[in-house]
C-alpha positions, 0 to 999 in steps of 0.5 A: 470482518469489515467487508460486507457482502458484494462490495468491491475492494480496489487496491492502488500503488506501486510495484509492491501492489502491482507484483506482476498483475499486468503481466504473467500474474494478471489480474491480482499479481503474485504478492500481498493483493493475491494473498489477501484475496485468497485468504479472505475468500477462503474464510468468507466464501459467501461474501461475493467480494470483487477485487481490483488491483491497480498497482503500477510499478515505479509509481509515486504520488505524482503518477497517482495524481495522473491516474486518480480519476480513471484508476481509482474514482471511475471504478467507484469502489466500496473500499479504496486501499492505497500504498504509496510513498516507497518511490517518493522516498527511494528516488532521492537515494537511487540516483534519480533525485529529481523524481523524488517527492518532497514530504510536504508534496506528498502530504498535500497530494495524498490528502487531496487524492484521498479527499476526492475519493471519499467525496466523489465515491463515498468509499471507505479508505485503507492506508498502508505505510510505505516502508523500508526493510531496514533495521537501523532507524538512523540509516538515511533512507530508513530515517527519511521514510519514517517521516512518510509513514508518520504522515500516512498515520496522520491521514488515516486518523484524519480520514477515519481509514483503516490503517495498515502499519506496514513499517511497524510489521517489518520492524517487528520481524527484524528483531529476530531476522535480517532484511535479507530474509524478507527482500533482496533490496530492502523494498521488494518482498519475497512471498514471506514478505508479502505474506506479512503484509497481507497478514497486516491487512487482515489483522486490521480488517478482522478478517 
């Protein structure tokens, strides 16, 4: 396992990370964060890890930039996991184009935030791809999202981060299933979809 005894893992992002953590399912949510924490604890009960969920539904990289100091840097995590970009793409397709984040802005903003985190806290990074659960790679939103996935993979290499290939995980699942098996809207996973994400984290982190 990459995590060491006593370390603090902070996960930040949008609704996929949030998943009710500010409401009835506080403090970890009912999604992949909760599953990842539960299985890590079950397999390594003596590790004494601290977990923090800082996902907020609807967030783009612009929102993340506005709360980065308080929510990502101030807690000084040992590990910082970032999954962001779904809304940056989605807003261009859901009737809210002024709040869509262009690819260049996304890249520059995310790189700046990650650099600050590493330089100011010394944390290790985990970068998870934004995704859409759509088998047709030529479908417009899927094609646009793929460009953001490429950016995340490149930043993971640049920052020597642990890369979570979330889009690839769903693509593999869609070879024998349908999008509706994992999410009603191609974005917000059901419990099985969150389990796929959690499994991807566990594999990459050798938990």
